[in-house]
N, C-alpha and C positions, 0 to 999 in steps of 0.2 A: 429683509432687505427693503429699505424705503426707495421709492422711485417717483420721479416727477418728469413730466414731458411737456415740451413746448413746440409748436409748429412755426417755422420761419419761412414765409413765402419769399421767393426770389424771382428774378426776371429771366426769361429765355434769352439766349441759350445759357444753360448751366450744366456742368458735369462735375459732380463731386469727385469721381474717381481721378480725373485729370488734375483737379485742384489739389487733392491729397498727395498725388505723386510729386507735384511740383514742390509741395511742402516737405515731404519726408525724404526724397532724393535717393534713398537706398532701401532695399528690402530689409536690411539688418537693423533699421531704425526701430528701437523698442519703445520709444516714447510716443511717437506718432504711428499708430497701428492702422493697418488696412486689412481686414479679414472679412470674407463673405459679404463683400459690397457694403461694409460699414466702417466708418472711421471711429477710433476710440483713443482715449488717452486718460491718464489719471490727473485730476485737478484737485484743488483744495476748496471745499465748499463748507461754509459754516465752521471753518477751522479744522476740518477733518478730511482725510483723503476720500475722494469719490470718483466714480467712473463716469466719464462723459462719452456718450455714444451718439453719432450722427449718421442718419440714413437719408438718402434722397428718395422721395416719393414722386412718382410721375403720373399717377392716375388723374390728378386734378391740377396739372401744371407743376413746374419745378418747385417743390416744397421740401424743406429739410425738417425732419423730425429729430429733435434734440432731446435726449434722455439723460438724466442724471440719477445715478444709483449710489446709495450710501447705506452704511449700517445703521444710521440714525435718521430721524425725520429731517427733511430738507426744507429750509425756509424759503419764503417767496423771494427774498432778496437774493439768495444763492441761485435760485432758479433763473431770475432775471439776469444775474451776472453771467451765468452760463450762456444764455442767449446772446448777450453782448459779446462774449468771447468768441462765439462761433461767427457772428457778424464780422468781427475784426479779422479772424484767422482766414476766413474763406472769401473775403472781398465781396460780401453780399451787397454793399452799397456802391460798388464800382460800376459805372455805366460804360459798357464796351461798345456802344453804337458808333461813336466817332472813330474808335480804333479799327473796327471792322470796315468802315468806309475807307479809311486810309489804306488798310491792308488789301482791300479788294482791288485797288488800282495799282498795287505794287507787285511787279512780276517776281521780285526776289523773295518777299515774305508771304505773299498771297497764298500760295499752296500750303505753306507751313501753318499759317493761321487757320486755314480752312480745315486742315487735318485735325487740329486740336481745338476746334470751335467749342466754346462752352467752358474752357478753363478760366477760372478767376485767379487773379494774382494773390497768392497766400502771404500771410504774415506770421511771424513767430508770435506765440501767445503773449510775450512781453518783450520790451526792448532789452531787458536784462538777459533773457534767454537768447536773443539774437546776438548780443555781445559775447556771451559764453560760447555760442556756436562759432562765431568768427574767430575767437582766440583758439579754440580747439582745432579748427580746420586750417589755420595759417601754415603755409609752407609744408604741408603734408598732403597725402592723397585724401580724397573725400572719404574713401572707405575707412582709412585709419581714423580720421576725424570723427566719423559717426561711431566707430567702436569706442573711442575715448569718451564721447558724450554718453553712450549707453552705460559705460562703467561709472561715470560720475553720477548719473541718475540712480543706478542700482546701489551705489554706496551711500549717497547722501539724500536722495529724494524721498519724500513721504511715500508710503506704500500701502497697498491693500491686497487681499487675497481673493481671487475670483476663480471659482471652480478648481481650487487647488493650485492655481498659478499665482505667483507673486508679481504684481504689477507696480511699477514705480512712476511717480511724477517727476518732472524735471525740477531740480532743486531751485528754490528761490534764494535770494540774497541772504535771508535769515538762516537758511540751512548751511551756507558756506562761510559766513562771515568769521566764525570762530574756529573753523577747522584748521588743524595744524597743517603746514605746508607739506610735510612728509606724507600725510595721508592722501593728498592729491597726487603727489609725485609717484606714489606707489601704484597708481592707476595707469601710469605710462606717460604722463605729461612731462614735458621738459621743465627744468628749473624756472626758466623765464616765463613760460605759460602758467605754471603753478602760481608764481608770485602775482601775475596779472589777474588770475581768477580770484585769488584770496583777497587781494587789495581792492578789486572792484566790488566784491561782495561786501567787504567791511565798510567801504566808503559810501555805498548805497544805503547801508543800514544806519550809519552815523550822519547821513545827509550831506556829506562832503561832495557827493555826486548826486545830482538831481536829474534823473532820466526823464521825468515827466515834462520838464520845460523844453525838451527837444521838439515836442509836438508843435510848439508855438513858433519855432524858428524856421527860417527859410533854409534851403539846402546848404548854402555856403556857411551859414551860422552853425547849423547842426554838425557839419563836418568839422569845423574848427573846434567845437565843443567836444566832439568825440575824440579828436586827436590829442586832447589834453589827458585822456585816460591812459594810464600805463599799459603798454602792450597793444595799443590800437594804432595802426597805420592807415595809409590811404585806402588799401583794399578793404580792410575791416570796416572803416567808416562808411564807405560807399555800400558795402554789403548790408550793413545795418540800416543805412538810409533806405534801401530798397526793401529788404526782408523784415525789418523791424518797424519802420515808420511808414511803409507803404508809398514811398516817393517813386512813382512809376516813370518819372522822367530821368531816372538814374540807371545807368548800365555800368556795373563795376568793371572798369577798364583794366584792372590788374588781375582779373580772375582768369587763371590759366585755362580752366575748362571752357569759359566763355570765349576766350581767344581762339581755342581750337575749334569751337562751334562756328565762329564767324569765319575762320579760315576755310572750313568745309563749305559753309553756305555760299561764300563768294569765290570759292575755288582759287584761293590765293596761294602763291608759292611759299610763303612763310607766315608765321603768326603776326597779326597786326600789332603795332605799338599802341600805347595808351592814347596818344594823339590820333593815331590812325583809326582807332575804334570810335573816337569822338566823331571823326569825319564820316565813317561808314554808317553810324547809327543816327546821325543828325536828321536825315529825311523822315525818321519815324518819331521825331519829337512831337508831343511830350509823352510818348509811349515806349521809350527805349527799354524800360524795365519789363514791359509786357513781352517784348521780343526776346529778352533774356530768358524768361520763363518758357516761352515756346521752344527756343533752342534747347533748353535743358530737357524738356519733354521729348523732343526729337531724339536726343542722344540716349535717353533712358529707354525709349522704345526700340531704337536700333540695337541696344545692348540686351534687349529681352526682359527688361524690368517689369513690364506690363504688356 
């Protein structure tokens, strides 16, 4: 087994455990794993499945040790790409100082932010992965959505064997573009979601959909572009804006879980409307998305996830 390691320094405060939980959302998530205080997932390095492992070291400041393990030697390019992936996924470049200043003076979110101090806003490994997550989780419980995503990865994602366990990567567009729709439907996806997944993958591969250009667009432009994709509505577009593109000024207003969390936070008689959420979260601009993640962590903690 070949192995290469890179050290990624980050700024205080930082907590890998909280960041990973905001990313994975459920214990049953088999793509993003958290075991024995380390994060791991299967990636593709040099065209082959490899295991990415991330551990937080605290002896000399908050540093992440990133390890890539593969059956074959790992190139310097693959090593560097793994480091960039971790930077992206765990928000290592996000400066939280202004957010903490804002939260410190806010009696509503101040205690919440203090409780989960050090969480960085996570992002999906790719925008494509974010879109597939959004499609899978539309109009179903998050538990069912995660189950469907696990099945999709186990059926179509590249895999490796680690100590007798078969581990799967999240499938890329190339892995899904030519898959028959019945093969996806057999996993439990609806006909509409199956078609959306297959068409998105095919159009990414044939370049009819260019997800890279979203990075250069402002929020309104990116949402308009995302809404052109079959199966993507307002909630999915805003969800990808936050979790796929890292737009921290976005709070997905149609997110049922987030509506419930805000109702609990403000002790409202009923769920806030989309426009009501805009009003409630406006004092936190441009960090509405950071509050979204803190509310998620609070709900996960209350439910005993960690």
